[in-house]
C-alpha positions as CSV (number, residue, x, y, z in Angstrom):
1,Q,164.4,99.8,-25.9
2,A,167.6,98.6,-24.2
3,C,168.3,95.9,-26.9
4,G,167.7,98.5,-29.6
5,L,170.2,100.8,-28.1
6,R,172.6,97.9,-27.6
7,D,172.3,97.1,-31.3
8,V,173.2,100.6,-32.4
9,N,175.6,101.5,-29.6
10,A,178.7,101.2,-31.9
11,E,177.2,103.6,-34.4
12,L,176.3,106.0,-31.6
13,A,179.8,105.8,-30.1
14,A,181.2,106.7,-33.5
15,L,179.2,110.0,-33.1
16,N,180.6,110.5,-29.6
17,V,177.3,109.5,-28.0
18,V,177.5,107.7,-24.7
19,V,174.5,105.5,-23.8
20,L,173.5,105.2,-20.1
21,G,170.4,103.5,-18.8
22,I,168.7,104.5,-15.5
23,S,166.2,102.3,-13.8
24,P,164.6,102.0,-10.3
25,D,165.7,98.4,-10.1
26,T,168.4,97.2,-7.8
27,P,172.0,97.0,-8.9
28,K,171.8,93.2,-8.8
29,M,168.7,93.1,-11.0
30,L,170.4,95.5,-13.4
31,A,173.5,93.3,-13.5
32,N,171.4,90.3,-14.3
33,F,169.5,92.1,-17.0
34,T,172.7,93.5,-18.5
35,S,174.2,90.0,-18.6
36,K,171.1,88.3,-20.0
37,Q,170.6,90.9,-22.7
38,Q,174.3,91.2,-23.4
39,L,174.1,95.0,-23.1
40,N,177.1,97.0,-24.1
41,F,176.4,100.1,-22.0
42,T,176.0,100.9,-18.3
43,L,172.8,100.7,-16.4
44,L,172.5,102.9,-13.3
45,A,170.2,102.1,-10.3
46,D,167.8,104.9,-9.3
47,Q,166.1,103.0,-6.4
48,D,164.6,106.1,-4.9
49,H,163.5,107.2,-8.4
50,A,164.9,110.7,-7.7
51,V,166.5,110.9,-11.2
52,C,163.3,109.6,-12.8
53,E,161.2,112.2,-11.0
54,A,163.7,115.0,-11.9
55,Y,163.3,114.0,-15.6
56,G,159.5,113.7,-15.3
57,V,159.3,110.0,-16.2
58,W,158.1,108.7,-12.8
59,Q,154.4,108.7,-13.5
60,L,151.1,107.0,-12.7
61,K,150.8,104.1,-15.1
62,K,147.7,102.0,-15.9
63,F,147.9,98.4,-16.9
64,M,145.1,95.8,-17.0
65,G,142.8,97.9,-14.8
66,R,145.5,98.5,-12.2
67,E,147.3,101.8,-11.4
68,N,150.8,102.2,-10.0
69,M,153.7,104.5,-10.2
70,G,156.5,103.6,-12.6
71,V,158.9,104.7,-15.2
72,V,157.5,105.8,-18.6
73,R,160.0,104.5,-21.1
74,T,161.8,107.5,-22.5
75,S,165.3,108.3,-23.9
76,F,166.9,111.7,-23.6
77,L,169.7,113.0,-25.9
78,V,171.7,115.2,-23.6
79,D,174.3,117.5,-25.2
80,E,177.8,118.3,-24.1
81,Q,176.6,121.2,-21.9
82,G,174.1,118.9,-20.1
83,N,171.0,120.3,-21.9
84,I,168.3,118.0,-23.2
85,A,168.6,118.2,-27.0
86,H,165.9,115.7,-27.8
87,I,163.3,113.5,-26.1
88,F,162.4,110.1,-27.6
89,D,159.2,108.8,-26.0
90,D,157.4,106.9,-28.7
91,F,158.5,103.3,-27.8
92,K,156.5,100.2,-28.6
93,T,157.0,97.5,-26.0
């Protein structure tokens, strides 16, 4: 998801779209990920997952028979007034 956004960020910027990523990871982990993946947009740390909860993406996830809380990969298109214009939630990882 992040690399896909990286690859089209210039096209999005031409449309006045600003890409931001939000993750419950630490700032150090996000800095390392940004460097490794050569991201061209800002990643913000949401360590207490307050933003993720507010957007409804902090959910119970199931993987290999285990359940835990985590972020459901989702992208939001937020308009200039701060309203969600579109939700993208069909990501293959």
